[in-house]
MARGUSE-859823 format. One record per residue: residue in one letter; residue number from 1; y, z, x of N, C-alpha, C, CB in turn. Coordinates in nm, 3 decimals. Each point is the difference from the previous one (the first is absolute). Glycine has a CB too. Layout:
+----+-----+---------+---------+---------+---------+---------+---------+---------+---------+---------+---------+---------+---------+
! aa !   i !    n.yy !    n.zz !    n.xx !   ca.yy !   ca.zz !   ca.xx !    c.yy !    c.zz !    c.xx !   cb.yy !   cb.zz !   cb.xx !
+----+-----+---------+---------+---------+---------+---------+---------+---------+---------+---------+---------+---------+---------+
!  A ! NUM !       Y !       Z !       X !       Y !       Z !       X !       Y !       Z !       X !       Y !       Z !       X !
...
+----+-----+---------+---------+---------+---------+---------+---------+---------+---------+---------+---------+---------+---------+
This chain:
+----+-----+---------+---------+---------+---------+---------+---------+---------+---------+---------+---------+---------+---------+
! aa !   i !    n.yy !    n.zz !    n.xx !   ca.yy !   ca.zz !   ca.xx !    c.yy !    c.zz !    c.xx !   cb.yy !   cb.zz !   cb.xx !
+----+-----+---------+---------+---------+---------+---------+---------+---------+---------+---------+---------+---------+---------+
!  X !   1 !  19.559 !   3.841 !  -9.863 !  -0.068 !  -0.073 !  -0.096 !  -0.099 !   0.092 !  -0.069 !   0.031 !  -0.211 !   0.131 !
!  X !   2 !  -0.033 !   0.212 !  -0.263 !  -0.086 !   0.089 !  -0.081 !  -0.102 !  -0.085 !  -0.080 !   0.192 !   0.174 !  -0.019 !
!  X !   3 !  -0.307 !  -0.115 !   0.003 !  -0.105 !  -0.060 !  -0.084 !  -0.037 !   0.105 !  -0.103 !  -0.091 !  -0.152 !   0.188 !
!  X !   4 !   0.061 !   0.109 !  -0.313 !  -0.038 !   0.089 !  -0.109 !  -0.130 !  -0.042 !  -0.058 !   0.235 !   0.045 !  -0.048 !
!  X !   5 !  -0.323 !   0.055 !   0.020 !  -0.127 !  -0.029 !  -0.063 !   0.007 !   0.030 !  -0.148 !  -0.119 !   0.050 !   0.212 !
!  X !   6 !   0.014 !  -0.076 !  -0.282 !  -0.003 !   0.020 !  -0.150 !   0.007 !   0.147 !  -0.037 !  -0.138 !  -0.207 !  -0.025 !
!  X !   7 !   0.110 !   0.296 !   0.115 !   0.015 !   0.144 !  -0.030 !   0.141 !   0.051 !   0.030 !  -0.243 !   0.030 !   0.052 !
!  X !   8 !   0.333 !  -0.116 !  -0.003 !   0.139 !   0.034 !   0.027 !   0.022 !   0.063 !   0.134 !   0.030 !   0.028 !  -0.238 !
!  X !   9 !  -0.126 !  -0.034 !   0.331 !   0.017 !   0.049 !   0.132 !   0.080 !  -0.101 !   0.082 !  -0.216 !   0.129 !  -0.018 !
!  X !  10 !   0.304 !  -0.079 !   0.097 !   0.087 !  -0.084 !   0.091 !  -0.053 !   0.008 !   0.138 !   0.204 !   0.038 !  -0.139 !
!  X !  11 !  -0.227 !  -0.154 !   0.206 !  -0.041 !  -0.005 !   0.139 !   0.113 !  -0.070 !   0.081 !  -0.252 !  -0.005 !  -0.065 !
!  X !  12 !   0.280 !   0.057 !   0.182 !   0.104 !  -0.059 !   0.083 !  -0.061 !  -0.023 !   0.143 !   0.191 !   0.118 !  -0.138 !
!  X !  13 !  -0.276 !  -0.223 !   0.149 !  -0.062 !  -0.029 !   0.130 !   0.112 !  -0.056 !   0.094 !  -0.234 !  -0.050 !  -0.110 !
!  X !  14 !   0.216 !   0.067 !   0.241 !   0.088 !  -0.057 !   0.101 !  -0.063 !  -0.128 !   0.060 !   0.092 !   0.233 !   0.050 !
!  X !  15 !  -0.005 !  -0.331 !  -0.036 !  -0.046 !  -0.128 !   0.060 !   0.093 !  -0.034 !   0.113 !  -0.097 !  -0.083 !  -0.218 !
!  X !  16 !   0.042 !   0.007 !   0.314 !   0.090 !  -0.050 !   0.106 !   0.096 !  -0.099 !  -0.059 !  -0.175 !   0.034 !   0.175 !
!  X !  17 !   0.291 !  -0.052 !  -0.115 !   0.108 !  -0.083 !  -0.052 !  -0.048 !  -0.142 !  -0.019 !   0.170 !   0.146 !   0.113 !
!  X !  18 !  -0.250 !  -0.200 !  -0.019 !  -0.045 !  -0.136 !  -0.004 !  -0.126 !  -0.018 !  -0.080 !   0.105 !  -0.031 !   0.217 !
!  X !  19 !  -0.165 !   0.140 !  -0.266 !  -0.125 !  -0.012 !  -0.084 !   0.030 !  -0.046 !  -0.137 !  -0.104 !   0.177 !   0.128 !
!  X !  20 !   0.009 !  -0.255 !  -0.181 !   0.010 !  -0.051 !  -0.136 !  -0.037 !   0.112 !  -0.095 !  -0.055 !  -0.237 !   0.073 !
!  X !  21 !   0.141 !   0.262 !  -0.174 !  -0.027 !   0.109 !  -0.093 !  -0.099 !  -0.044 !  -0.108 !   0.229 !   0.093 !   0.043 !
!  X !  22 !  -0.335 !  -0.022 !  -0.065 !  -0.098 !  -0.039 !  -0.101 !   0.052 !   0.024 !  -0.144 !  -0.182 !   0.054 !   0.167 !
!  X !  23 !   0.131 !  -0.136 !  -0.258 !   0.033 !   0.008 !  -0.142 !  -0.053 !   0.131 !  -0.060 !  -0.007 !  -0.252 !  -0.016 !
!  X !  24 !  -0.108 !   0.293 !   0.067 !  -0.064 !   0.128 !  -0.059 !  -0.045 !   0.085 !   0.116 !  -0.083 !  -0.118 !  -0.214 !
!  X !  25 !   0.063 !   0.245 !   0.176 !  -0.040 !   0.100 !   0.097 !  -0.086 !   0.103 !  -0.068 !   0.208 !  -0.036 !   0.134 !
!  X !  26 !  -0.311 !   0.086 !  -0.072 !  -0.085 !   0.096 !  -0.060 !   0.072 !   0.138 !   0.000 !  -0.209 !  -0.133 !   0.075 !
!  X !  27 !   0.215 !   0.197 !  -0.190 !   0.066 !   0.130 !  -0.013 !  -0.078 !   0.103 !   0.081 !   0.089 !  -0.059 !  -0.232 !
!  X !  28 !  -0.026 !   0.130 !   0.329 !  -0.073 !   0.098 !   0.073 !  -0.040 !   0.128 !  -0.072 !   0.115 !  -0.094 !   0.183 !
!  X !  29 !  -0.059 !   0.114 !  -0.308 !  -0.035 !   0.121 !  -0.076 !  -0.119 !  -0.024 !  -0.091 !   0.239 !   0.070 !   0.009 !
!  X !  30 !  -0.247 !  -0.187 !  -0.072 !  -0.105 !  -0.027 !  -0.100 !  -0.085 !  -0.124 !   0.035 !   0.149 !   0.105 !  -0.175 !
!  X !  31 !  -0.107 !  -0.190 !   0.265 !  -0.082 !  -0.113 !   0.039 !   0.026 !  -0.128 !  -0.086 !  -0.173 !   0.169 !   0.076 !
!  X !  32 !   0.256 !  -0.157 !  -0.181 !   0.020 !  -0.113 !  -0.087 !   0.098 !  -0.100 !   0.072 !  -0.043 !   0.147 !  -0.213 !
!  X !  33 !   0.038 !  -0.270 !   0.176 !   0.100 !  -0.094 !   0.060 !   0.139 !   0.034 !  -0.044 !  -0.170 !  -0.181 !   0.006 !
!  X !  34 !   0.264 !   0.169 !   0.084 !   0.141 !   0.028 !  -0.031 !   0.081 !  -0.126 !   0.030 !  -0.026 !   0.250 !   0.053 !
!  X !  35 !   0.127 !  -0.269 !  -0.134 !   0.087 !  -0.119 !   0.015 !   0.146 !   0.035 !   0.021 !  -0.157 !  -0.122 !  -0.142 !
!  X !  36 !   0.234 !   0.020 !   0.161 !   0.143 !   0.021 !   0.035 !   0.082 !   0.032 !  -0.128 !  -0.022 !  -0.162 !   0.201 !
!  X !  37 !  -0.026 !   0.125 !  -0.321 !   0.078 !   0.019 !  -0.122 !  -0.037 !   0.135 !  -0.063 !   0.012 !  -0.251 !  -0.036 !
!  X !  38 !   0.077 !   0.340 !   0.036 !  -0.028 !   0.136 !  -0.053 !  -0.027 !  -0.013 !  -0.156 !   0.155 !   0.115 !   0.186 !
!  X !  39 !  -0.089 !  -0.199 !  -0.257 !  -0.013 !  -0.021 !  -0.144 !  -0.131 !  -0.069 !  -0.042 !   0.248 !  -0.012 !  -0.007 !
!  X !  40 !  -0.303 !  -0.064 !   0.100 !  -0.125 !  -0.075 !  -0.026 !  -0.097 !   0.008 !   0.115 !   0.128 !  -0.154 !  -0.145 !
!  X !  41 !  -0.185 !   0.271 !   0.170 !  -0.094 !   0.007 !   0.112 !  -0.131 !  -0.071 !  -0.029 !   0.102 !   0.216 !   0.063 !
!  X !  42 !  -0.178 !  -0.253 !   0.030 !  -0.127 !  -0.072 !  -0.023 !  -0.090 !   0.088 !  -0.083 !   0.019 !  -0.128 !   0.218 !
!  X !  43 !  -0.095 !   0.067 !  -0.305 !  -0.092 !   0.070 !  -0.086 !  -0.120 !   0.046 !   0.086 !   0.075 !  -0.138 !  -0.205 !
!  X !  44 !  -0.136 !   0.252 !   0.167 !  -0.114 !   0.052 !   0.069 !  -0.114 !  -0.099 !  -0.017 !   0.077 !   0.239 !  -0.034 !
!  X !  45 !  -0.155 !  -0.265 !   0.137 !  -0.113 !  -0.095 !  -0.015 !  -0.108 !   0.064 !  -0.083 !   0.051 !  -0.108 !   0.221 !
!  X !  46 !  -0.124 !   0.024 !  -0.297 !  -0.100 !   0.049 !  -0.092 !  -0.129 !   0.013 !   0.090 !   0.108 !  -0.114 !  -0.220 !
!  X !  47 !  -0.159 !   0.235 !   0.226 !  -0.120 !   0.032 !   0.079 !  -0.121 !  -0.005 !  -0.085 !   0.130 !   0.140 !   0.150 !
!  X !  48 !  -0.226 !  -0.219 !  -0.111 !  -0.127 !  -0.008 !  -0.073 !  -0.080 !   0.126 !   0.039 !  -0.001 !  -0.261 !  -0.005 !
!  X !  49 !  -0.070 !   0.321 !  -0.095 !  -0.080 !   0.114 !   0.033 !  -0.120 !  -0.037 !   0.094 !   0.069 !   0.101 !  -0.224 !
!  X !  50 !  -0.104 !  -0.009 !   0.307 !  -0.110 !  -0.019 !   0.097 !  -0.131 !  -0.021 !  -0.077 !   0.118 !   0.146 !   0.174 !
!  X !  51 !  -0.195 !  -0.248 !  -0.134 !  -0.129 !  -0.023 !  -0.065 !  -0.109 !   0.055 !   0.100 !   0.086 !  -0.213 !  -0.135 !
!  X !  52 !  -0.186 !   0.278 !   0.073 !  -0.117 !   0.051 !   0.081 !  -0.088 !  -0.119 !   0.028 !   0.005 !   0.234 !  -0.103 !
!  X !  53 !  -0.101 !  -0.213 !   0.194 !  -0.101 !  -0.098 !   0.032 !  -0.079 !  -0.033 !  -0.131 !  -0.016 !   0.086 !   0.245 !
!  X !  54 !  -0.018 !   0.021 !  -0.321 !  -0.074 !  -0.026 !  -0.121 !   0.078 !  -0.087 !  -0.099 !  -0.115 !   0.217 !   0.035 !
!  X !  55 !   0.244 !  -0.204 !  -0.046 !   0.074 !  -0.082 !  -0.095 !  -0.008 !  -0.144 !   0.046 !   0.157 !   0.190 !  -0.057 !
!  X !  56 !  -0.146 !  -0.219 !   0.187 !  -0.015 !  -0.137 !   0.049 !  -0.140 !  -0.060 !  -0.028 !   0.167 !   0.057 !   0.178 !
!  X !  57 !  -0.269 !   0.026 !  -0.160 !  -0.137 !  -0.043 !  -0.026 !  -0.014 !  -0.033 !  -0.153 !  -0.090 !   0.147 !   0.198 !
!  X !  58 !   0.142 !  -0.064 !  -0.278 !  -0.012 !  -0.021 !  -0.147 !   0.076 !  -0.130 !  -0.043 !  -0.018 !   0.255 !  -0.036 !
!  X !  59 !   0.115 !  -0.297 !   0.112 !   0.069 !  -0.125 !  -0.031 !  -0.093 !  -0.120 !   0.026 !   0.223 !   0.107 !   0.060 !
!  X !  60 !  -0.308 !  -0.093 !   0.038 !  -0.088 !  -0.113 !   0.040 !  -0.137 !   0.004 !  -0.067 !   0.119 !  -0.004 !   0.217 !
!  X !  61 !  -0.161 !   0.117 !  -0.259 !  -0.138 !   0.016 !  -0.056 !   0.005 !   0.065 !  -0.136 !  -0.094 !   0.021 !   0.230 !
!  X !  62 !   0.002 !  -0.069 !  -0.316 !  -0.013 !   0.068 !  -0.133 !  -0.090 !   0.119 !   0.017 !   0.033 !  -0.217 !  -0.128 !
!  X !  63 !  -0.042 !   0.300 !   0.026 !  -0.086 !   0.115 !   0.008 !  -0.145 !  -0.038 !   0.009 !   0.165 !   0.126 !  -0.127 !
!  X !  64 !  -0.205 !  -0.238 !   0.064 !  -0.134 !  -0.048 !   0.003 !  -0.033 !  -0.049 !   0.141 !   0.014 !  -0.062 !  -0.243 !
!  X !  65 !   0.082 !  -0.009 !   0.311 !  -0.023 !  -0.039 !   0.134 !  -0.019 !   0.116 !   0.096 !   0.128 !  -0.200 !  -0.051 !
!  X !  66 !  -0.048 !   0.303 !   0.029 !  -0.007 !   0.125 !   0.081 !  -0.137 !   0.068 !  -0.018 !   0.252 !   0.032 !  -0.023 !
!  X !  67 !  -0.298 !  -0.026 !  -0.105 !  -0.130 !   0.063 !  -0.020 !  -0.113 !  -0.078 !   0.060 !   0.088 !   0.097 !  -0.204 !
!  X !  68 !  -0.078 !  -0.233 !   0.196 !  -0.105 !  -0.085 !   0.066 !  -0.003 !   0.018 !   0.150 !   0.025 !  -0.166 !  -0.181 !
!  X !  69 !   0.093 !   0.172 !   0.244 !   0.009 !   0.020 !   0.145 !  -0.061 !   0.135 !   0.037 !   0.208 !  -0.144 !   0.010 !
!  X !  70 !  -0.169 !   0.245 !  -0.086 !  -0.049 !   0.136 !   0.025 !  -0.153 !   0.005 !  -0.014 !   0.220 !   0.097 !  -0.084 !
!  X !  71 !  -0.273 !  -0.155 !  -0.022 !  -0.149 !  -0.004 !  -0.025 !  -0.067 !  -0.072 !   0.117 !   0.031 !  -0.002 !  -0.256 !
!  X !  72 !   0.022 !  -0.106 !   0.305 !  -0.058 !  -0.070 !   0.118 !   0.001 !   0.086 !   0.120 !   0.074 !  -0.213 !  -0.090 !
!  X !  73 !   0.040 !   0.279 !   0.119 !   0.009 !   0.088 !   0.119 !  -0.100 !   0.113 !  -0.008 !   0.241 !  -0.055 !   0.023 !
!  X !  74 !  -0.253 !   0.119 !  -0.144 !  -0.095 !   0.111 !  -0.018 !  -0.146 !  -0.047 !   0.018 !   0.165 !   0.111 !  -0.160 !
!  X !  75 !  -0.191 !  -0.228 !   0.114 !  -0.138 !  -0.056 !   0.011 !  -0.032 !  -0.020 !   0.148 !   0.018 !  -0.119 !  -0.227 !
!  X !  76 !   0.076 !   0.069 !   0.303 !  -0.019 !  -0.021 !   0.146 !  -0.023 !   0.134 !   0.073 !   0.149 !  -0.207 !  -0.011 !
!  X !  77 !  -0.068 !   0.311 !  -0.031 !  -0.022 !   0.133 !   0.059 !  -0.140 !   0.057 !  -0.031 !   0.247 !   0.039 !  -0.020 !
!  X !  78 !  -0.282 !  -0.056 !  -0.106 !  -0.136 !   0.053 !  -0.038 !  -0.110 !  -0.066 !   0.070 !   0.085 !   0.052 !  -0.214 !
!  X !  79 !  -0.068 !  -0.189 !   0.233 !  -0.102 !  -0.076 !   0.069 !  -0.013 !   0.043 !   0.149 !   0.046 !  -0.194 !  -0.161 !
!  X !  80 !   0.072 !   0.223 !   0.217 !  -0.003 !   0.042 !   0.142 !  -0.065 !   0.138 !   0.016 !   0.208 !  -0.135 !   0.043 !
!  X !  81 !  -0.189 !   0.221 !  -0.136 !  -0.062 !   0.135 !   0.002 !  -0.147 !  -0.004 !  -0.012 !   0.200 !   0.089 !  -0.096 !
!  X !  82 !  -0.243 !  -0.181 !   0.005 !  -0.148 !  -0.009 !  -0.025 !  -0.073 !  -0.074 !   0.111 !   0.046 !   0.002 !  -0.245 !
!  X !  83 !   0.021 !  -0.097 !   0.308 !  -0.071 !  -0.083 !   0.101 !   0.037 !   0.034 !   0.131 !  -0.015 !  -0.176 !  -0.149 !
+----+-----+---------+---------+---------+---------+---------+---------+---------+---------+---------+---------+---------+---------+
């Protein structure tokens, strides 16, 4: 039994006779999903780019909110140093 990925790699995993054969298999060469149809392999999944912590924060807070929070934190630090 052969599986093909979108890059054209062929995988031939071994299964026990009584085991159920999966519809798809991860290609051991590139990691893409591989299917049983060589002419129509599964499409590569769309990977979202990694977001940094700062990108998530900017989704939740405006620049004005960020400046207000920073000013409040700096004021607390200054008060702690003086007192």
